[in-house]
Backbone as CSV, one residue per row, in Angstrom:
resi,resn,N_x,N_y,N_z,CA_x,CA_y,CA_z,C_x,C_y,C_z
1,MET,-13.910,-15.046,3.618,-14.213,-14.067,3.841,-13.383,-13.091,3.756
2,PRO,-13.441,-11.832,2.811,-12.081,-11.198,2.868,-11.698,-10.471,4.087
3,LYS,-10.548,-10.242,4.497,-10.098,-9.912,5.599,-9.450,-8.188,5.635
4,LEU,-10.483,-7.372,6.183,-10.252,-6.151,5.604,-9.376,-5.272,6.887
5,ALA,-8.371,-4.552,6.500,-7.216,-3.803,6.889,-7.632,-2.363,6.639
6,ALA,-8.016,-1.399,8.284,-8.327,0.029,8.227,-7.063,0.660,7.738
7,ASN,-7.014,1.614,6.640,-5.816,2.315,6.616,-6.206,3.824,7.595
8,LEU,-5.395,3.795,8.403,-5.288,5.010,9.556,-4.464,5.836,9.006
9,SER,-3.649,5.986,7.790,-3.318,7.696,7.264,-4.790,8.216,6.926
10,LEU,-5.647,7.390,6.462,-7.007,8.443,5.861,-8.527,8.376,6.799
11,LEU,-8.312,6.964,6.949,-9.399,6.937,8.046,-9.800,7.900,9.507
12,TYR,-10.662,7.880,9.853,-10.724,8.745,11.203,-9.658,10.012,11.210
13,PRO,-9.802,10.796,10.276,-9.382,12.130,10.213,-9.394,12.843,11.185
14,GLN,-10.621,12.671,12.017,-10.929,13.899,13.045,-10.431,13.335,14.258
15,LEU,-9.263,12.040,14.188,-8.754,11.592,15.871,-7.205,11.611,15.734
16,PRO,-6.507,12.301,16.663,-4.997,12.012,16.336,-4.613,10.658,16.168
17,PHE,-3.289,10.664,15.519,-2.826,9.342,14.952,-3.293,8.246,15.495
18,PRO,-2.535,8.198,17.369,-2.206,7.210,18.149,-3.976,6.653,18.472
19,GLU,-4.922,7.622,17.969,-6.424,6.967,18.966,-6.724,6.387,17.762
20,ARG,-6.395,6.404,16.358,-7.001,5.709,15.091,-7.018,3.999,15.399
21,PHE,-6.108,3.594,15.788,-5.636,2.478,16.350,-7.036,1.687,16.604
22,ALA,-7.535,2.661,18.442,-8.612,2.021,18.876,-9.796,2.171,18.202
23,ALA,-10.171,3.117,17.471,-11.156,3.285,16.834,-11.536,2.287,15.764
24,ALA,-10.162,1.949,14.833,-10.392,1.048,13.844,-10.955,-0.512,14.507
25,ALA,-10.150,-1.020,15.807,-10.867,-2.009,16.539,-12.151,-1.955,17.119
26,LYS,-12.606,-1.141,17.386,-14.110,-0.679,17.881,-14.855,-1.316,16.932
27,ALA,-14.582,-0.561,15.382,-15.462,-0.803,14.394,-15.851,-2.212,13.898
28,GLY,-14.790,-2.842,14.550,-14.158,-4.621,13.800,-13.343,-4.802,13.228
29,PHE,-12.440,-3.796,12.616,-11.138,-4.308,12.088,-10.240,-5.005,12.771
30,ARG,-9.931,-5.698,12.367,-8.466,-6.925,12.721,-7.433,-6.108,12.613
31,GLY,-7.381,-6.054,11.204,-6.150,-5.263,10.693,-6.398,-3.838,10.668
32,VAL,-4.859,-3.311,10.338,-4.703,-1.923,10.046,-3.543,-1.730,9.146
33,GLU,-3.323,-0.525,8.451,-2.285,-0.279,7.762,-2.121,1.086,7.952
34,TYR,-1.296,1.714,7.550,-0.843,2.980,7.640,-0.055,3.308,6.569
35,GLN,0.303,4.801,5.997,1.116,4.918,5.006,2.605,5.340,5.590
36,PHE,2.754,6.350,5.968,4.061,6.823,6.966,3.931,6.685,8.210
37,PRO,4.471,6.039,9.164,4.320,5.802,10.714,5.562,7.056,10.988
38,TYR,5.957,7.443,10.129,7.873,7.913,11.197,7.389,8.903,11.493
39,PRO,6.488,9.913,11.420,6.325,11.518,11.685,5.612,11.138,12.855
40,PHE,5.108,10.059,13.685,4.146,10.175,14.267,4.776,9.205,15.765
41,GLY,5.811,9.316,15.914,6.133,8.129,17.008,7.834,7.458,16.734
42,SER,8.083,7.064,17.969,8.961,6.250,17.314,8.722,4.833,16.733
43,ALA,9.494,4.116,16.418,9.368,2.351,16.469,8.676,1.897,17.275
44,ARG,9.267,1.588,18.503,8.284,1.323,19.865,7.389,1.591,19.873
45,GLU,6.930,3.226,19.930,5.774,3.806,20.373,4.347,3.157,19.105
46,ILE,4.985,3.269,17.894,3.650,3.207,16.854,3.299,1.218,17.433
47,GLY,4.158,0.705,17.297,4.026,-0.945,17.591,3.362,-0.961,19.034
48,GLY,3.474,0.133,20.008,2.868,0.083,21.233,1.127,0.565,20.812
49,TYR,0.864,0.940,20.001,-0.413,1.450,20.070,-1.378,0.612,18.971
50,ALA,-0.539,-0.365,18.235,-1.457,-1.611,17.908,-1.661,-2.577,18.584
51,ARG,-0.460,-2.469,19.365,-0.842,-3.785,20.660,-1.815,-3.366,21.615
52,ASP,-1.627,-2.243,22.100,-3.194,-1.693,22.497,-4.240,-1.668,22.570
53,ALA,-4.213,-1.593,21.087,-5.494,-1.557,20.752,-6.203,-3.269,20.248
54,GLY,-4.999,-3.732,20.318,-5.318,-5.454,19.913,-6.011,-5.724,18.146
55,VAL,-4.605,-4.777,17.400,-5.096,-5.104,16.386,-3.577,-5.420,15.650
56,GLU,-3.770,-6.225,14.369,-2.214,-6.427,13.529,-1.971,-5.505,12.437
57,VAL,-1.376,-5.007,12.223,-0.471,-4.008,11.737,0.149,-4.928,10.575
58,VAL,-0.784,-4.725,9.106,-0.453,-5.585,7.647,0.647,-4.893,6.638
59,LEU,0.451,-3.493,6.938,1.419,-3.197,5.550,1.675,-1.344,6.272
60,HIS,3.056,-1.057,5.630,3.445,0.460,5.477,4.315,0.726,4.541
61,ASN,4.776,1.949,4.299,5.393,2.258,3.226,6.727,2.545,3.835
62,LEU,7.799,2.405,3.004,9.222,3.080,3.055,8.742,4.160,3.010
63,PRO,9.780,5.190,3.637,9.898,6.508,3.720,9.901,6.629,1.991
64,ALA,9.334,7.976,1.604,9.210,8.288,0.412,9.315,9.638,-0.526
65,GLY,10.301,10.427,0.450,10.906,11.451,0.179,9.995,12.475,1.521
66,ASP,9.958,13.742,0.220,9.540,14.671,1.064,8.411,15.290,0.338
67,ALA,6.957,14.854,0.620,5.412,15.442,0.091,5.852,16.558,-0.352
68,SER,5.708,17.452,0.697,6.157,19.085,0.843,6.707,19.636,-0.446
69,LYS,7.665,18.727,-1.041,8.653,19.033,-2.257,8.156,18.282,-3.670
70,GLY,7.126,17.310,-3.415,6.294,17.135,-4.489,7.049,15.611,-4.684
71,ASP,7.584,14.818,-3.694,8.074,13.714,-3.699,6.917,12.932,-3.602
72,ARG,6.894,11.648,-4.363,5.673,10.561,-4.210,6.433,9.136,-4.258
73,GLY,7.475,8.941,-3.654,8.418,7.827,-3.795,9.843,8.138,-4.558
74,ILE,11.049,7.596,-3.654,12.497,8.376,-4.458,12.824,6.949,-5.305
75,THR,12.196,5.656,-5.115,12.453,4.293,-5.905,13.508,4.252,-6.814
76,CYS,12.944,5.467,-7.741,13.313,5.311,-9.255,14.051,6.184,-9.477
77,GLN,14.600,7.176,-8.484,15.498,8.479,-8.863,16.705,8.338,-8.595
78,PRO,17.659,8.096,-9.986,18.957,8.475,-9.684,19.671,9.780,-8.881
79,GLY,20.739,8.849,-8.419,21.252,10.134,-7.285,20.571,10.070,-5.741
80,ARG,19.563,9.417,-5.714,19.268,8.962,-4.156,19.133,7.677,-3.790
81,SER,20.119,7.114,-4.225,20.184,5.672,-3.770,20.514,5.664,-2.210
82,ASN,21.211,6.809,-1.638,21.963,6.398,-0.186,20.949,7.054,0.319
83,GLU,19.541,7.940,0.247,18.691,8.109,0.779,17.872,7.353,1.291
84,PHE,17.585,6.119,-0.417,16.629,5.191,-0.376,17.266,4.143,0.635
85,ARG,18.248,3.837,0.819,19.122,2.817,1.751,18.920,2.933,3.025
86,GLU,18.873,4.494,3.481,18.717,4.491,4.794,17.212,4.182,4.965
87,GLY,16.277,4.458,4.201,14.924,3.961,4.401,14.862,3.068,5.009
88,VAL,15.323,2.247,3.840,15.219,0.707,3.771,15.331,0.086,5.541
89,GLU,16.428,0.818,6.194,16.696,0.334,7.413,15.686,1.046,8.327
90,ARG,15.626,2.169,8.310,14.260,2.673,8.924,13.228,2.306,9.135
91,ALA,12.663,1.745,7.639,11.430,1.155,7.694,11.470,-0.448,8.269
92,ILE,12.452,-0.927,8.109,12.356,-2.367,8.497,12.449,-2.299,10.060
93,GLU,13.147,-1.095,10.833,12.978,-0.872,12.075,11.447,-0.849,12.797
94,TYR,10.913,-0.080,11.912,9.252,0.219,12.474,8.614,-1.401,12.098
95,ALA,8.731,-2.084,10.739,7.934,-2.757,10.748,8.156,-4.109,11.587
96,LYS,9.459,-3.907,12.232,9.883,-5.198,13.608,9.342,-4.910,14.271
97,ALA,9.238,-3.485,15.193,8.643,-3.044,15.919,7.548,-3.515,16.295
98,ALA,6.613,-3.170,15.217,4.952,-3.522,14.911,4.293,-4.612,14.856
99,GLY,5.478,-5.519,14.180,5.030,-7.216,13.828,4.568,-7.019,12.267
100,CYS,4.858,-5.749,11.598,4.492,-5.639,10.260,5.201,-6.884,9.218
101,PRO,4.514,-7.726,8.382,5.366,-8.673,8.062,5.444,-8.087,6.234
102,ARG,5.265,-7.118,5.780,5.298,-6.437,4.536,5.242,-4.707,4.586
103,LEU,6.153,-4.596,3.437,6.530,-3.049,3.209,6.088,-2.748,1.741
104,ASN,5.733,-1.430,1.303,5.645,-1.167,0.316,6.367,-0.135,-0.051
105,THR,7.077,-0.018,-1.621,7.921,0.841,-1.857,7.168,1.402,-3.079
106,LEU,7.147,2.712,-2.719,6.527,3.741,-4.117,7.743,3.912,-4.753
107,ALA,7.437,3.968,-6.361,8.732,3.697,-7.596,8.692,5.383,-7.301
108,GLY,8.001,6.218,-7.234,8.214,7.930,-7.114,7.794,8.380,-9.059
109,ILE,7.938,9.500,-8.507,7.864,10.441,-10.168,9.238,10.773,-10.777
110,ALA,9.275,10.498,-12.112,10.375,9.871,-12.923,10.766,11.620,-13.210
111,PRO,12.246,11.705,-12.767,12.672,12.899,-12.891,12.928,13.544,-14.071
112,ALA,12.576,15.098,-14.083,12.703,15.094,-15.622,13.991,15.171,-16.004
113,GLY,14.246,14.849,-17.596,15.411,14.790,-18.314,16.495,13.722,-18.412
114,VAL,15.847,12.631,-17.320,16.797,11.490,-17.223,16.262,10.384,-17.768
115,PRO,16.832,9.875,-18.911,16.454,8.858,-19.842,15.425,7.974,-19.346
116,ARG,14.132,7.248,-19.412,13.651,6.444,-19.058,14.374,5.141,-18.278
117,GLN,15.672,4.734,-19.581,16.122,3.324,-19.679,16.978,3.748,-17.691
118,LYS,17.882,4.912,-17.821,18.139,4.823,-16.538,17.323,5.003,-15.254
119,VAL,16.231,5.327,-15.332,14.923,5.277,-14.429,14.549,4.220,-13.718
120,ASN,14.533,3.264,-15.284,13.647,2.024,-14.660,15.080,1.154,-14.001
121,GLU,16.606,1.286,-14.374,17.687,0.453,-13.915,17.769,1.004,-12.891
122,THR,17.375,2.447,-12.200,17.713,2.701,-10.757,16.978,2.040,-9.961
123,LEU,15.596,2.123,-10.366,14.011,1.204,-9.878,14.427,-0.517,-9.262
124,ILE,15.107,-0.583,-10.421,15.206,-2.093,-10.257,16.109,-2.686,-9.332
125,GLU,17.481,-1.577,-9.236,18.872,-1.841,-8.515,18.047,-1.745,-7.173
126,ASN,17.257,-0.366,-6.609,16.592,-0.210,-5.547,16.200,-1.297,-4.795
127,LEU,14.609,-2.085,-5.940,14.337,-2.792,-5.753,15.020,-4.397,-5.596
128,ARG,15.774,-4.316,-5.717,16.970,-5.679,-5.267,17.358,-5.418,-4.143
129,PHE,18.074,-4.312,-4.093,18.734,-3.786,-2.315,17.713,-4.126,-1.411
130,ALA,16.430,-3.620,-1.662,15.659,-3.186,-0.535,15.004,-4.947,-0.451
131,ALA,14.426,-5.618,-1.530,14.212,-6.992,-1.283,15.074,-7.938,-0.462
132,GLY,16.312,-7.939,-0.944,17.392,-8.434,-0.081,17.643,-8.277,1.610
133,LYS,17.348,-6.767,1.678,17.102,-6.674,3.406,16.120,-6.780,4.049
134,LEU,15.080,-6.987,3.327,14.066,-7.259,3.806,13.747,-8.829,3.821
135,LYS,14.289,-9.161,3.108,14.450,-11.104,3.298,15.261,-11.510,4.146
136,ALA,16.256,-10.946,4.914,17.055,-11.175,5.936,16.466,-10.443,6.985
137,ALA,15.274,-9.737,6.972,14.476,-9.729,8.212,13.246,-10.411,8.540
138,GLY,13.129,-11.224,7.236,11.961,-12.047,7.387,10.610,-11.383,6.685
139,LEU,10.975,-10.868,5.973,9.583,-9.598,5.037,9.508,-9.471,3.865
140,THR,8.102,-9.150,3.562,8.234,-9.347,2.034,7.902,-7.994,1.324
141,LEU,8.722,-7.597,0.478,8.707,-6.219,-0.033,7.350,-6.307,-1.315
142,LEU,6.902,-5.166,-1.456,5.895,-4.645,-2.265,6.455,-3.525,-3.176
143,THR,5.533,-3.320,-4.714,5.778,-2.060,-5.195,4.616,-1.902,-6.028
144,GLU,3.963,-0.626,-6.444,2.656,-0.601,-6.187,2.496,0.645,-7.799
145,PRO,2.124,-0.028,-9.105,1.709,0.880,-10.024,0.403,1.806,-9.480
146,CYS,0.737,3.346,-9.629,-0.524,4.555,-9.662,-0.324,5.076,-10.499
147,ASN,-2.023,5.818,-10.447,-2.549,6.162,-11.809,-1.891,7.732,-12.092
148,PRO,-1.326,7.963,-13.310,-0.944,9.330,-13.447,-2.027,10.324,-13.043
149,ARG,-3.316,9.845,-13.289,-4.146,11.531,-13.094,-4.082,11.659,-11.437
150,THR,-4.285,10.685,-10.366,-4.011,11.263,-9.094,-2.319,11.870,-8.530
151,ILE,-1.502,11.156,-9.684,0.370,11.919,-9.412,0.306,11.555,-10.439
152,PRO,0.353,12.965,-11.550,1.331,12.875,-12.426,2.349,12.810,-12.738
153,GLY,3.320,12.159,-13.460,4.499,11.437,-13.807,4.820,10.558,-13.241
154,PHE,4.139,9.864,-12.477,4.176,8.571,-11.439,4.949,7.334,-12.652
155,PHE,6.315,6.950,-12.344,6.996,6.171,-13.152,6.185,4.474,-13.438
156,LEU,5.157,4.243,-12.409,5.145,2.604,-12.960,3.299,3.168,-12.422
157,ASN,2.396,2.795,-13.836,1.440,3.041,-13.589,0.390,1.975,-14.281
158,THR,0.720,1.176,-14.671,-0.131,-0.466,-15.002,0.270,-1.320,-14.233
159,SER,-0.627,-2.418,-14.090,-0.168,-3.878,-13.558,0.820,-4.961,-14.407
160,LYS,1.088,-4.253,-15.401,2.170,-5.100,-16.642,3.275,-4.075,-15.902
161,GLU,3.226,-3.188,-16.338,4.276,-2.209,-15.892,4.987,-2.969,-14.610
162,GLY,4.633,-3.224,-13.548,4.346,-3.064,-12.022,5.259,-5.131,-11.989
163,ILE,4.620,-6.047,-13.211,5.164,-7.237,-13.076,6.470,-7.443,-13.748
164,GLU,6.461,-6.272,-14.974,8.113,-6.333,-15.489,9.072,-5.940,-14.560
165,VAL,8.916,-5.157,-13.782,10.034,-4.019,-13.180,10.262,-5.457,-11.950
166,LEU,9.002,-6.123,-11.254,9.239,-7.428,-10.292,9.916,-8.712,-10.885
167,ASP,9.836,-9.262,-12.454,10.545,-9.855,-13.147,11.937,-9.630,-13.502
168,ALA,12.080,-8.155,-13.380,13.421,-8.045,-13.317,14.465,-7.654,-12.520
169,ALA,13.535,-7.858,-11.690,14.614,-7.669,-9.848,14.802,-9.059,-9.289
170,GLY,13.880,-9.973,-9.686,14.088,-11.482,-9.719,14.342,-11.849,-8.006
171,ALA,13.510,-11.019,-7.413,13.539,-11.619,-5.971,12.183,-12.272,-5.653
172,ASP,12.530,-13.632,-4.938,11.397,-13.982,-4.647,9.895,-13.515,-3.540
173,ASN,10.588,-12.664,-2.877,9.900,-12.016,-1.490,9.242,-10.300,-1.792
174,LEU,9.581,-10.596,-3.509,9.410,-8.766,-4.017,7.656,-9.131,-4.857
175,LEU,6.534,-8.850,-4.338,5.474,-8.802,-5.067,4.589,-7.518,-5.518
176,LEU,3.520,-7.417,-6.056,3.110,-6.759,-6.339,1.724,-5.624,-5.422
177,GLN,1.626,-5.108,-5.121,0.688,-4.345,-4.228,-0.486,-3.664,-5.426
178,TYR,-1.611,-4.261,-5.376,-2.648,-4.001,-6.304,-3.640,-3.467,-5.878
179,ASP,-3.712,-1.964,-6.157,-4.681,-1.063,-5.576,-5.657,-0.561,-7.012
180,VAL,-7.175,-1.207,-6.128,-8.188,-1.231,-7.349,-8.625,-0.086,-7.948
181,PHE,-8.131,0.896,-6.967,-8.650,2.612,-7.553,-8.061,2.737,-8.485
182,HIS,-6.359,2.946,-8.555,-5.239,3.096,-9.370,-5.490,2.614,-10.864
183,MET,-5.982,0.815,-10.310,-5.774,0.187,-11.712,-7.151,0.056,-12.428
184,GLN,-8.553,0.250,-12.045,-9.523,0.699,-12.212,-9.246,1.969,-13.587
185,ILE,-8.491,3.109,-12.912,-8.604,4.242,-13.545,-7.890,4.177,-14.793
186,VAL,-6.696,3.154,-14.976,-5.845,2.817,-15.807,-5.995,1.808,-16.773
187,GLU,-6.452,0.836,-16.211,-6.887,-0.164,-17.159,-7.790,-1.061,-17.129
188,GLY,-8.610,-0.750,-15.822,-10.299,-1.485,-15.827,-9.984,-2.793,-15.333
189,ASP,-10.960,-3.925,-16.135,-11.178,-5.118,-16.062,-10.228,-5.818,-14.777
190,LEU,-10.944,-5.258,-13.859,-10.274,-5.819,-12.161,-10.458,-7.387,-12.175
191,ALA,-11.449,-8.070,-12.273,-11.770,-9.183,-11.925,-10.741,-10.401,-12.477
192,ARG,-10.457,-10.073,-13.619,-9.655,-10.828,-14.802,-8.332,-10.791,-14.401
193,THR,-8.042,-9.303,-14.230,-6.434,-8.949,-13.760,-6.289,-9.524,-12.797
194,ILE,-7.180,-9.599,-11.778,-6.391,-9.785,-10.616,-6.394,-11.539,-10.615
195,GLU,-7.314,-12.388,-11.231,-7.624,-13.453,-11.277,-5.946,-14.125,-12.362
196,ARG,-5.497,-13.371,-13.100,-4.412,-13.997,-13.871,-3.541,-13.346,-12.867
197,LEU,-2.927,-12.396,-12.366,-1.981,-11.927,-11.166,-1.580,-12.249,-10.075
198,LEU,-2.827,-13.257,-9.638,-3.144,-13.773,-7.729,-1.636,-13.863,-7.603
199,PRO,-0.990,-15.136,-7.914,0.416,-15.699,-7.462,1.427,-14.288,-6.955
200,ARG,1.091,-13.190,-7.911,2.220,-12.480,-7.964,1.714,-11.119,-6.791
201,ILE,0.351,-11.123,-6.448,0.160,-10.165,-5.656,0.088,-10.404,-4.332
202,GLY,0.549,-9.605,-3.376,1.345,-9.153,-2.239,0.294,-8.729,-1.399
203,HIS,-0.868,-7.614,-1.880,-1.463,-6.668,-0.897,-2.704,-6.253,-1.985
204,VAL,-3.848,-6.336,-1.330,-4.843,-5.363,-2.460,-5.543,-4.159,-1.613
205,GLN,-5.591,-3.362,-2.255,-6.230,-1.896,-1.416,-7.351,-1.655,-2.446
206,ILE,-8.237,-0.785,-1.559,-9.561,-0.442,-2.510,-10.000,1.061,-1.933
207,ALA,-10.802,1.094,-3.080,-10.778,2.845,-2.830,-12.347,3.003,-4.056
208,ASP,-13.254,3.289,-4.098,-14.091,3.755,-5.318,-13.255,5.020,-6.226
209,VAL,-14.020,4.994,-7.200,-13.656,5.737,-8.563,-15.217,6.754,-8.748
210,PRO,-14.797,7.798,-9.086,-13.468,8.197,-9.353,-13.090,9.139,-8.205
211,ASP,-13.560,9.356,-6.879,-12.981,10.068,-5.926,-12.493,10.052,-4.929
212,ARG,-12.027,8.246,-5.190,-11.342,7.236,-3.905,-12.524,7.480,-2.696
213,ASN,-13.378,7.483,-2.757,-14.174,7.793,-1.375,-14.597,6.237,-0.879
214,GLU,-15.395,5.747,-0.107,-15.401,4.425,0.415,-16.397,3.725,-0.809
215,PRO,-16.098,1.980,-1.211,-16.881,1.604,-1.953,-18.477,1.875,-1.468
216,GLY,-19.383,2.061,-2.479,-20.580,2.271,-2.810,-20.544,3.440,-3.270
217,THR,-19.756,4.693,-3.183,-19.735,5.796,-3.624,-19.505,6.021,-4.993
218,GLY,-19.200,4.927,-5.760,-18.543,5.551,-7.152,-19.213,4.262,-8.306
219,GLU,-18.499,3.700,-9.190,-18.652,3.032,-10.399,-18.273,1.894,-10.112
220,ILE,-17.745,1.260,-9.127,-16.809,-0.198,-8.805,-17.923,-0.889,-7.687
221,ASN,-18.339,-2.206,-8.739,-19.368,-3.300,-7.777,-18.581,-3.702,-6.952
222,PHE,-18.379,-3.129,-5.612,-17.713,-3.938,-4.551,-18.178,-5.096,-4.163
223,GLY,-19.523,-5.070,-4.114,-20.311,-5.467,-3.717,-20.622,-7.437,-4.672
224,TRP,-19.973,-7.174,-5.366,-19.379,-8.499,-6.109,-17.781,-8.388,-6.511
225,LEU,-17.389,-7.517,-6.460,-15.795,-8.024,-6.251,-14.967,-8.350,-5.257
226,LEU,-15.362,-8.333,-4.320,-15.025,-8.541,-3.244,-15.388,-9.938,-3.085
227,PRO,-16.418,-10.880,-3.014,-16.662,-12.060,-3.257,-15.733,-12.569,-4.052
228,HIS,-15.466,-11.881,-5.284,-15.013,-12.382,-6.268,-13.535,-12.783,-5.627
229,ILE,-12.589,-11.929,-5.602,-11.285,-11.996,-4.725,-11.203,-13.026,-4.325
230,ASP,-12.393,-13.381,-3.058,-12.574,-14.214,-1.818,-12.232,-15.677,-2.535
231,ARG,-13.167,-15.864,-3.562,-13.627,-16.855,-4.363,-12.369,-17.407,-5.363
232,LEU,-11.546,-16.195,-5.593,-10.611,-16.688,-6.121,-9.195,-17.284,-5.324
233,GLY,-9.168,-17.391,-4.471,-8.392,-18.007,-3.496,-7.468,-17.289,-2.373
234,TYR,-7.700,-15.761,-2.696,-6.676,-14.678,-2.261,-7.189,-14.759,-0.552
235,LYS,-5.528,-14.936,-0.060,-5.419,-14.951,1.431,-5.236,-14.014,2.207
236,GLY,-4.885,-12.849,1.690,-4.200,-11.313,2.197,-5.004,-10.331,2.486
237,TRP,-4.921,-9.667,2.974,-5.214,-8.506,3.265,-5.741,-7.684,2.422
238,ILE,-7.048,-6.963,2.690,-7.439,-5.659,1.512,-7.646,-4.399,2.328
239,GLY,-6.728,-3.859,2.134,-6.430,-2.150,2.721,-7.280,-1.511,2.142
240,CYS,-8.105,-0.949,2.953,-9.166,0.396,2.897,-8.682,1.388,2.916
241,GLU,-8.177,1.644,1.802,-7.499,3.171,1.433,-8.126,3.995,0.824
242,TYR,-9.113,4.770,1.291,-9.899,5.823,1.017,-9.959,6.918,2.056
243,ILE,-10.833,7.725,1.151,-11.158,9.228,1.810,-12.473,8.846,2.427
244,PRO,-12.918,8.985,3.583,-14.517,9.015,4.116,-14.884,10.160,3.106
245,LYS,-16.124,10.114,2.791,-17.323,11.104,2.623,-17.550,12.028,3.560
246,GLY,-17.353,11.193,4.614,-18.433,12.017,6.053,-17.465,11.011,7.378
247,ASP,-18.694,10.898,8.391,-18.025,9.976,9.256,-17.451,8.618,8.961
248,THR,-16.181,8.293,9.410,-15.555,6.879,9.047,-16.716,5.944,9.206
249,ASP,-16.920,5.849,10.812,-18.135,4.847,11.285,-19.267,4.849,10.154
250,GLN,-19.738,6.093,10.505,-21.301,5.765,9.587,-21.135,5.139,8.015
251,GLY,-19.940,5.273,7.481,-19.723,5.017,5.809,-18.953,3.754,6.040
252,LEU,-19.059,2.928,6.851,-18.863,1.713,6.563,-19.971,0.556,6.881
253,SER,-20.962,0.777,6.108,-21.901,-0.065,6.139,-21.616,-0.774,5.175
254,TRP,-21.032,-0.905,3.926,-20.712,-1.458,2.661,-19.794,-3.198,3.920
255,ALA,-19.238,-2.531,4.510,-18.196,-3.309,5.048,-18.632,-4.442,6.402
256,MET,-19.677,-4.043,6.873,-20.494,-4.738,8.163,-20.851,-6.116,7.818
257,PRO,-20.824,-6.560,6.446,-20.700,-8.236,6.263,-19.357,-8.749,6.570
258,PHE,-18.509,-8.079,6.448,-17.092,-8.300,6.225,-16.499,-8.001,8.018
259,LEU,-16.667,-7.518,8.159,-16.242,-6.899,9.905,-16.876,-7.803,10.728
260,LYS,-18.580,-8.214,10.803,-18.778,-9.157,11.976,-18.579,-10.729,11.938
């Protein structure tokens, strides 16, 4: 049975962030993830929200720069390695306080005028550093290709590119975050790609295409794909990182077979 985790950065948008944990638990979710917990309280406070709701925190992201200034991750950006390394320490603090076993780091947008080789070298060096720090803390590091339609200029776009940087970094606790929404847009062939890359995938996220809404609102056959991922033997969590078209709970009819 697929294990679904509610993404609290997107689901239940009408509720204050601390109240979303209990809302997800009431809906039947046993796990939750979120993108960036840092603005919503201290590490101890965030961990307390999860414990009070009785849900497991399965994933969150490293700090990714300043979104208001266009940042979508800084892992690949030369000249910001000190900022990145400070973010690694902060993310580990939040992960340990919430009992979260894995962290995702976004490569980010390649800076204009910098040779691609230099950007790639920076990404690999920062991944190695973060993986080492996370391994010492007993945590797993992920990195995620994202489609350039949603995030123009994002450095990693395909699963092939993601695997290449994993291989180059060479860390045994560094895995791929496979986001079905992004990968359907850039390459398709979801079922066979997940099957082929399964040993390298540390976390899966889902949303329908084209509008990043809940499963059943777009072109992907999740009624077939989710059981297929289960049949392949994937034991990890599947993060529901989508934008609800309406009320979150009313839009969960697709998930009911997996939440009960």
